[in-house]
C-alpha positions as CSV (number, residue, x, y, z in Angstrom):
1,M,-6.3,8.9,19.3
2,R,-7.9,5.6,18.6
3,R,-9.5,6.9,15.5
4,E,-6.2,8.3,14.2
5,R,-4.6,4.9,14.9
6,K,-7.3,3.1,12.9
7,I,-7.0,5.5,10.0
8,F,-3.3,4.9,10.1
9,I,-3.6,1.1,10.1
10,L,-6.3,1.0,7.4
11,S,-4.3,3.3,5.2
12,F,-2.0,0.2,4.9
13,L,-0.9,1.1,1.5
14,I,1.6,3.3,3.0
15,L,2.7,-0.1,3.9
16,C,4.6,-1.4,0.9
17,L,3.7,1.4,-1.4
18,L,6.3,4.1,-2.0
19,S,4.2,6.8,-3.5
20,F,4.6,9.7,-5.9
21,E,5.1,11.9,-2.9
22,E,8.4,10.1,-2.3
23,L,9.6,11.4,-5.6
24,R,8.8,14.8,-4.3
25,A,10.8,13.9,-1.2
26,G,13.7,13.4,-3.5
27,E,13.6,17.0,-4.7
28,K,15.8,18.1,-1.9
29,W,18.2,15.3,-2.9
30,I,18.2,16.4,-6.6
31,G,18.3,20.1,-6.3
32,Q,15.5,21.4,-4.1
33,H,16.2,24.5,-2.0
34,D,17.6,23.4,1.4
35,T,15.6,25.1,4.2
36,S,18.5,24.6,6.6
37,Q,20.6,27.0,4.5
38,D,18.0,29.7,4.3
39,K,18.8,32.9,6.3
40,G,15.8,34.9,5.2
41,K,12.1,34.8,5.9
42,T,10.4,31.4,6.0
43,T,7.7,31.3,3.4
44,Y,5.1,28.8,2.3
45,L,6.0,28.4,-1.4
46,E,9.8,28.3,-0.9
47,H,10.1,26.4,2.3
48,I,7.0,24.9,3.8
49,K,5.2,23.5,0.8
50,P,8.1,21.2,-0.1
51,I,8.1,19.8,3.4
52,I,4.4,19.1,3.3
53,E,4.6,17.5,-0.2
54,A,7.4,15.3,0.8
55,N,6.0,14.0,4.1
56,C,2.2,14.6,4.5
57,L,0.2,14.2,1.3
58,N,0.2,10.5,1.3
59,C,-2.6,10.6,3.8
60,H,-3.6,14.3,4.0
61,S,-4.8,15.0,0.5
62,G,-7.6,14.0,-1.9
63,R,-11.2,13.3,-1.5
64,F,-10.7,10.9,1.4
65,A,-7.9,12.7,3.4
66,S,-7.1,11.0,6.7
67,D,-9.1,12.3,9.6
68,G,-10.8,14.8,7.2
69,L,-7.6,16.9,7.3
70,S,-6.3,18.0,3.9
71,L,-3.1,19.9,3.7
72,N,-2.6,20.1,-0.1
73,S,-3.0,23.9,-0.4
74,Y,-1.8,27.0,1.4
75,E,-5.3,27.8,2.7
76,R,-5.9,24.3,4.0
77,L,-2.5,24.1,5.8
78,V,-3.2,27.5,7.5
79,A,-6.6,26.2,8.6
80,G,-5.0,23.0,9.8
81,V,-2.5,25.0,12.0
82,K,-5.2,27.3,13.3
83,E,-8.1,24.9,13.8
84,R,-6.7,21.3,13.8
85,D,-3.7,21.7,16.1
86,V,-1.2,20.7,13.4
87,L,1.8,22.2,15.3
88,R,1.1,20.0,18.3
89,R,0.5,16.9,16.3
90,I,3.8,17.1,14.4
91,N,5.6,17.2,17.7
92,D,3.7,14.3,19.3
93,K,6.2,11.6,19.9
94,E,3.6,8.9,20.9
95,M,1.3,9.5,17.9
96,P,3.5,11.3,15.4
97,M,2.2,13.0,12.3
98,P,3.3,11.7,9.8
99,A,2.8,8.2,11.2
100,S,6.1,7.0,9.6
101,G,7.9,9.1,12.2
102,M,8.4,12.7,13.3
103,L,9.6,15.3,10.9
104,S,13.2,16.5,11.3
105,V,13.8,19.1,14.0
106,E,14.7,21.6,11.2
107,D,11.4,21.0,9.4
108,R,9.4,21.3,12.6
109,K,11.2,24.5,13.5
110,A,10.6,25.9,10.0
111,I,6.8,25.3,10.2
112,K,6.6,26.9,13.6
113,A,8.6,29.9,12.5
114,W,6.4,30.3,9.5
115,A,3.3,30.2,11.6
116,D,4.7,32.5,14.3
117,N,5.6,35.1,11.6
118,G,2.1,35.3,10.1
119,F,2.0,32.5,7.5
120,E,3.8,34.4,4.7
121,I,3.0,32.8,1.3
122,G,6.1,34.3,-0.5
123,E,7.3,33.6,-4.0
124,K,8.6,30.3,-5.2
125,K,12.1,30.7,-6.6
126,P,13.0,28.8,-9.7
127,V,15.1,25.8,-9.1
128,D,18.2,25.1,-11.1
129,Y,18.0,21.5,-12.3
130,S,21.3,21.6,-14.2
131,H,23.3,20.2,-11.3
132,H,21.1,17.3,-10.1
133,V,22.8,15.1,-7.7
134,A,20.5,12.4,-9.1
135,E,22.5,12.6,-12.4
136,E,25.4,11.1,-10.5
137,F,23.3,8.0,-9.6
138,R,24.9,4.8,-10.8
139,A,22.7,1.8,-10.9
140,P,24.3,-1.4,-9.6
141,D,25.0,-4.4,-11.9
142,L,22.3,-6.6,-10.4
143,K,23.0,-10.4,-10.6
144,A,19.7,-12.2,-10.7
145,V,19.5,-15.7,-9.1
146,N,19.1,-18.4,-11.8
147,I,16.2,-20.5,-10.6
148,E,17.3,-23.3,-12.9
149,E,20.1,-23.7,-10.4
150,R,18.6,-22.6,-7.0
151,G,15.8,-20.5,-5.5
152,F,12.8,-21.9,-7.4
153,E,11.4,-23.5,-4.3
154,F,10.5,-20.0,-3.1
155,M,7.3,-20.1,-5.3
156,E,6.0,-23.1,-3.4
157,K,7.1,-21.9,0.0
158,M,5.4,-18.4,-0.5
159,Q,1.9,-19.6,-1.4
160,G,-0.6,-19.5,1.4
161,H,-2.9,-17.5,3.7
162,W,-0.5,-15.9,6.1
163,V,-1.8,-14.5,9.4
164,G,0.4,-12.7,11.9
165,D,1.5,-9.4,13.3
166,M,3.0,-6.4,11.5
167,F,5.5,-3.7,12.3
168,L,4.3,-0.8,10.2
169,L,6.0,2.6,10.0
170,G,7.0,2.6,13.7
171,Q,3.9,1.0,15.1
172,D,3.0,-2.6,16.0
173,V,-0.2,-3.9,14.4
174,P,-1.3,-7.0,16.3
175,W,-3.2,-8.7,13.4
176,F,-2.7,-8.8,9.7
177,S,-3.0,-11.2,6.8
178,F,-1.7,-11.9,3.3
179,D,-3.4,-14.3,0.8
180,F,-1.0,-15.5,-1.8
181,R,-2.4,-18.0,-4.4
182,A,-1.5,-19.1,-7.9
183,I,-3.1,-17.3,-10.8
184,N,-1.3,-19.3,-13.5
185,T,1.4,-21.9,-13.8
186,S,4.2,-19.6,-12.6
187,Q,2.7,-16.6,-10.8
188,L,1.5,-16.0,-7.2
189,H,-0.7,-13.1,-6.4
190,G,-2.1,-11.4,-3.3
191,L,-4.2,-8.3,-2.7
192,F,-3.4,-6.7,0.6
193,E,-5.4,-3.5,0.6
194,G,-8.5,-2.3,-1.1
195,G,-10.7,0.6,-0.1
196,S,-11.3,4.3,-0.4
197,M,-7.6,5.1,-0.6
198,G,-6.9,2.5,-3.3
199,N,-6.1,-1.1,-4.3
200,L,-2.6,-2.6,-3.5
201,F,-1.1,-5.9,-4.4
202,N,2.0,-8.1,-4.6
203,T,2.6,-10.5,-7.5
204,F,5.5,-12.9,-7.6
205,F,6.3,-14.3,-11.1
206,V,8.9,-16.2,-13.1
207,A,10.7,-13.8,-15.5
208,E,13.7,-13.5,-17.7
209,Y,15.9,-10.7,-16.4
210,K,19.0,-9.9,-18.5
211,G,19.1,-13.4,-19.9
212,V,18.6,-15.1,-16.6
213,K,15.5,-17.1,-15.6
214,T,14.6,-15.8,-12.2
215,I,11.7,-14.6,-9.9
216,M,10.5,-11.0,-9.8
217,I,7.9,-9.0,-7.8
218,R,5.4,-6.5,-9.2
219,N,4.3,-4.4,-6.2
220,G,2.0,-1.4,-5.9
221,G,-1.4,-0.4,-7.3
222,I,-3.6,2.7,-6.7
223,L,-3.2,4.9,-3.6
224,G,-5.1,8.2,-3.2
225,G,-5.5,8.6,-6.9
226,I,-1.8,7.8,-7.6
227,Y,-0.9,4.9,-9.8
228,R,2.4,3.3,-8.9
229,T,4.0,0.0,-9.5
230,S,7.6,-1.1,-8.6
231,Y,9.6,-4.1,-9.7
232,F,12.0,-6.2,-7.7
233,V,14.3,-9.0,-8.8
234,L,15.6,-12.0,-6.8
235,T,19.3,-11.6,-6.1
236,Y,19.9,-14.0,-3.2
237,A,18.5,-17.4,-2.3
238,D,19.7,-20.0,0.2
239,G,16.6,-22.2,0.7
240,K,15.6,-20.2,3.8
241,E,16.2,-16.5,3.0
242,Y,15.3,-14.7,-0.3
243,L,16.3,-11.2,-1.1
244,F,14.5,-9.1,-3.8
245,E,16.1,-5.8,-4.8
246,D,14.7,-2.9,-6.7
247,A,15.1,-4.1,-10.3
248,Y,17.0,-1.0,-11.3
249,G,18.4,0.8,-8.3
250,G,19.1,-2.2,-6.2
251,K,18.9,-2.6,-2.4
252,Q,20.3,0.9,-1.9
253,V,16.8,2.1,-3.1
254,M,14.4,-0.6,-2.0
255,S,14.4,-4.3,-1.0
256,I,12.1,-7.0,0.2
257,K,13.6,-9.9,2.2
258,V,11.5,-13.0,2.8
259,T,12.6,-15.6,5.4
260,F,11.1,-19.0,6.2
261,K,11.7,-20.7,9.6
262,G,9.7,-23.7,10.6
263,E,6.0,-23.0,10.0
264,K,6.5,-19.2,9.9
265,M,7.2,-16.6,7.2
266,K,8.8,-13.2,7.8
267,M,8.8,-10.4,5.3
268,L,10.9,-7.3,5.7
269,A,10.7,-4.3,3.4
270,M,13.4,-1.6,3.4
271,T,13.0,1.8,1.7
272,S,15.2,4.9,1.1
273,K,12.7,7.3,-0.4
274,L,14.0,6.3,-3.9
275,G,17.6,6.8,-2.9
276,A,17.3,10.0,-0.9
277,K,18.5,8.5,2.3
278,T,19.9,5.3,3.8
279,P,17.3,2.5,3.6
280,T,15.3,2.0,6.8
281,R,12.7,-0.6,7.9
282,H,9.4,0.1,6.3
283,I,7.4,-2.9,7.2
284,E,8.1,-6.2,9.0
285,F,5.5,-9.0,9.0
286,E,5.7,-12.4,10.7
287,G,3.0,-15.0,10.4
288,K,1.8,-18.5,10.2
289,R,0.0,-20.2,7.3
290,Y,-3.7,-21.0,7.6
291,N,-6.4,-22.5,5.3
292,E,-4.0,-24.5,3.3
293,D,-6.8,-25.8,1.0
294,L,-7.1,-22.4,-0.6
295,Y,-3.6,-22.3,-2.1
296,Q,-3.6,-26.1,-2.7
297,A,-6.7,-25.9,-4.8
298,A,-5.3,-23.0,-6.9
299,A,-2.0,-24.8,-7.4
300,E,-3.7,-27.9,-8.6
301,K,-6.0,-25.9,-10.9
302,Y,-3.1,-24.1,-12.7
303,N,-0.4,-26.8,-12.4
304,F,1.6,-24.5,-10.2
305,P,4.6,-24.1,-9.9
306,T,6.4,-24.3,-13.2
307,Q,9.3,-22.3,-14.6
308,E,7.2,-20.9,-17.5
309,I,8.3,-17.3,-18.1
310,V,5.6,-14.7,-17.5
311,R,7.5,-11.7,-18.8
312,S,10.9,-11.1,-20.3
313,F,13.2,-8.1,-19.7
314,P,16.3,-9.1,-21.7
315,D,17.9,-5.7,-21.2
316,G,16.7,-5.1,-17.6
317,M,13.7,-2.9,-16.8
318,P,12.7,-0.2,-19.2
319,L,13.5,3.1,-17.4
320,P,10.5,5.2,-16.4
321,D,10.5,8.9,-17.4
322,W,10.1,10.9,-14.3
323,G,10.5,14.2,-16.1
324,E,13.1,16.9,-16.0
325,K,12.1,18.0,-12.6
326,Y,13.2,14.8,-10.9
327,G,16.3,14.1,-13.0
328,Q,17.5,10.6,-13.7
329,A,15.3,7.7,-12.5
330,T,16.7,5.7,-9.6
331,S,14.1,3.0,-9.3
332,A,12.1,0.6,-11.5
333,S,8.9,2.4,-10.4
334,Y,6.1,3.6,-12.8
335,I,4.0,6.4,-11.6
336,M,1.0,8.4,-12.7
337,M,-0.9,11.1,-10.9
338,G,-4.5,10.5,-11.9
339,D,-7.8,12.3,-11.4
340,E,-11.3,11.1,-10.8
341,S,-12.1,11.0,-14.6
342,M,-9.3,8.4,-15.2
343,T,-9.7,4.6,-14.9
344,Y,-7.1,2.4,-13.4
345,E,-6.3,1.1,-16.9
346,Q,-5.8,4.6,-18.3
347,M,-3.4,5.5,-15.5
348,G,-1.4,2.3,-16.0
349,K,-0.9,3.2,-19.7
350,W,0.1,6.8,-18.9
351,A,2.5,5.4,-16.3
352,Q,4.0,3.2,-19.0
353,D,3.9,0.2,-16.7
354,P,5.5,-2.8,-18.3
355,I,2.8,-5.1,-17.0
356,Q,-0.7,-3.6,-17.3
357,M,-3.6,-4.6,-15.1
358,S,-5.2,-6.3,-18.1
359,D,-2.1,-8.6,-18.3
360,L,-2.9,-10.2,-15.0
361,N,-5.2,-13.1,-15.8
362,N,-7.6,-15.1,-13.6
363,L,-8.4,-12.2,-11.3
364,A,-11.8,-10.7,-10.4
365,Q,-13.3,-7.2,-10.0
366,L,-16.3,-6.5,-7.8
367,P,-18.2,-3.2,-8.1
368,L,-19.9,-2.2,-4.8
369,E,-22.7,0.3,-4.3
370,F,-23.6,1.6,-0.8
371,K,-27.2,2.9,-0.5
372,R,-26.5,4.3,3.0
373,S,-30.1,4.0,4.1
374,D,-29.1,1.4,6.8
375,L,-26.9,1.9,9.9
376,S,-23.9,3.0,7.8
377,K,-25.2,6.5,7.1
378,N,-22.4,9.0,7.7
379,K,-20.1,6.1,8.9
380,N,-17.0,4.4,7.5
381,I,-17.6,0.8,6.5
382,S,-15.1,-2.1,7.1
383,I,-15.4,-4.9,4.5
384,Y,-14.4,-8.3,5.6
385,L,-13.7,-10.7,2.7
386,T,-13.5,-14.2,4.2
387,R,-13.3,-17.9,3.2
388,E,-16.1,-18.8,5.7
389,P,-19.1,-16.7,6.8
390,L,-18.5,-14.5,9.9
391,T,-22.2,-14.8,10.8
392,N,-23.9,-18.1,11.9
393,S,-27.0,-19.7,10.6
394,K,-29.2,-17.3,12.6
395,G,-27.4,-14.3,11.1
396,K,-25.5,-13.4,14.3
397,L,-21.8,-12.5,14.2
398,K,-19.6,-15.2,15.7
399,T,-18.4,-13.5,18.9
400,A,-17.2,-14.4,22.4
401,Y,-17.0,-11.9,25.3
402,G,-18.1,-9.1,23.1
403,Y,-15.4,-9.6,20.3
404,I,-15.3,-11.6,17.1
405,T,-13.8,-15.0,17.8
406,E,-10.2,-15.6,17.0
407,E,-11.2,-18.6,14.8
408,A,-13.5,-16.4,12.7
409,M,-10.9,-13.6,12.5
410,N,-8.4,-16.0,11.1
411,Q,-10.8,-16.6,8.1
412,V,-10.3,-13.0,7.0
413,L,-8.5,-12.7,3.7
414,L,-9.0,-9.0,3.0
415,F,-10.2,-6.1,5.1
416,P,-10.5,-2.7,3.4
417,E,-12.3,0.3,4.7
418,I,-14.7,2.5,2.7
419,D,-14.9,6.2,3.6
420,K,-18.3,7.5,4.9
421,Q,-18.4,9.9,1.9
422,Q,-18.1,7.1,-0.7
423,D,-21.2,5.4,-2.3
424,E,-19.4,3.3,-4.9
425,F,-16.1,1.4,-5.0
426,L,-14.5,-1.1,-7.4
427,L,-12.5,-3.9,-5.7
428,T,-9.8,-5.1,-8.0
429,Y,-7.1,-7.8,-8.1
430,L,-9.4,-10.3,-6.3
431,H,-8.9,-14.1,-6.3
432,M,-11.7,-16.0,-8.1
433,G,-14.0,-18.5,-6.4
434,K,-16.2,-18.8,-3.4
435,C,-15.9,-16.2,-0.6
436,Y,-18.1,-14.2,1.8
437,L,-18.5,-10.5,2.4
438,T,-19.5,-9.1,5.8
439,F,-19.9,-5.3,6.3
440,V,-19.1,-3.8,9.6
441,V,-19.3,-0.2,11.1
442,D,-16.6,0.0,13.7
443,N,-18.2,2.4,16.1
444,D,-15.4,2.3,18.7
445,Y,-12.5,2.4,16.2
446,D,-10.8,-0.6,17.8
447,F,-10.1,-2.2,14.4
448,V,-12.0,-5.4,15.2
449,P,-15.7,-6.3,15.2
450,S,-16.8,-5.9,18.8
451,K,-19.6,-4.9,21.2
452,G,-21.5,-1.9,19.9
453,D,-20.5,-2.2,16.3
454,Y,-23.0,-2.6,13.5
455,Y,-22.8,-5.4,11.0
456,S,-24.6,-7.2,8.1
457,H,-25.1,-10.9,7.6
458,S,-22.4,-12.6,5.6
459,I,-23.1,-12.7,1.8
460,E,-21.8,-15.7,-0.2
461,L,-20.2,-14.9,-3.6
462,N,-18.7,-16.9,-6.3
463,L,-16.3,-14.5,-8.1
464,K,-15.6,-15.0,-11.8
465,S,-12.7,-13.7,-13.9
466,G,-13.1,-10.1,-14.9
467,K,-15.8,-7.7,-13.7
468,N,-18.6,-9.3,-11.7
469,R,-22.1,-8.1,-11.2
470,K,-22.5,-5.1,-9.0
471,L,-23.3,-5.8,-5.3
472,V,-25.6,-3.3,-3.7
473,V,-25.0,-3.0,0.1
474,D,-27.9,-1.9,2.3
475,S,-28.1,-4.5,4.9
476,I,-26.0,-3.3,7.9
477,L,-28.9,-3.6,10.3
478,N,-27.6,-5.5,13.3
479,K,-25.6,-4.5,16.4
480,I,-23.1,-6.6,18.3
481,K,-24.4,-7.0,21.9
């Protein structure tokens, strides 16, 4: 159970990232066969596959499927039911699968009936897309906040290394951090996940939206081989609370609300599976700002903040083409299903993302190679990117009572995990400058460096813009005692 919880937490991208699978979830909304109406046999192709695609493949697909359980084919799902106790796991209220919450009663009954009746594969019936409900979608007339009148103070308020706790898809995560720093005169950037499943980020920037100078968010990145970015526009600002709505579909599709109270910042993200249901709480973070010198130095370097426009969308967002199968677009989201042969840059171009990765200046990339001849062989590796070293002058991890000290933990800026099968990874969207990397094998799966875990000494880096020299990792040789 602890291992599943850790996999859930470190798959954080489920966090703010609505994925391509949520488009699939919308199939039922835009014409997919409704299993609740079916009076015949339950089959894989007609009934079960759409349920799995809509709810499970975020985590349980691809080369690094969570817990080693892939469900992206008929054969793998049958094996999962027979050998990995999938039926029990989808009915577990305490540790539900999917982690975002239990499947509907109808969906769970359908999967059980399918299994009880011998896993019939069936034939997929053609879907009539001529009567898409999605064609009836009417985008709201969004009114962006004019930052020449109010709301511009948000850019200064938002910058910082925020450390706090997170509500994530029905579970409470006791420690999390965001690192938002300027990357030019009018843009804040923060990477919040990087690892085997992907690279995810948030970027706040000054924009022109339908003739109004305002603030927008570019959110997303790479998740499990899926490229997806979504755009939000500021529609409310009162000096304490700021609301960003999906830049096409509005808050009925997605929204991010940021609130400042005293020294604390709260971020609440709501999602509706691209309009397929009423928006519900997706994540909720509340934290306090640490290490103020980091964002202050970046602000001074780039003369931040100014109202210089980063990108103009005079007619609103260019609508993505989701294809005939999904009907009319409901969100300013740009998506591409990639494969291992495609680079991030190639996927971004195929997705027709209005702002490409190459358009983000003053960010670093760091190639990593894991030799696996140290204590990390056949083990997942947690990477801790910090502003101060986690090991002392003698190479010992800074611990107290068998755990990393709170003071040291609050120096962590980024904390991705690398799958045990992976020997190479490219960290992208990183802030430039001095930082430290420490590599940890979390043997007890408790999400923090603690007694019994393996670790390396902290390595000092000075990251430059663009791709940096490859770092070869083969020094996880110590054990926390």
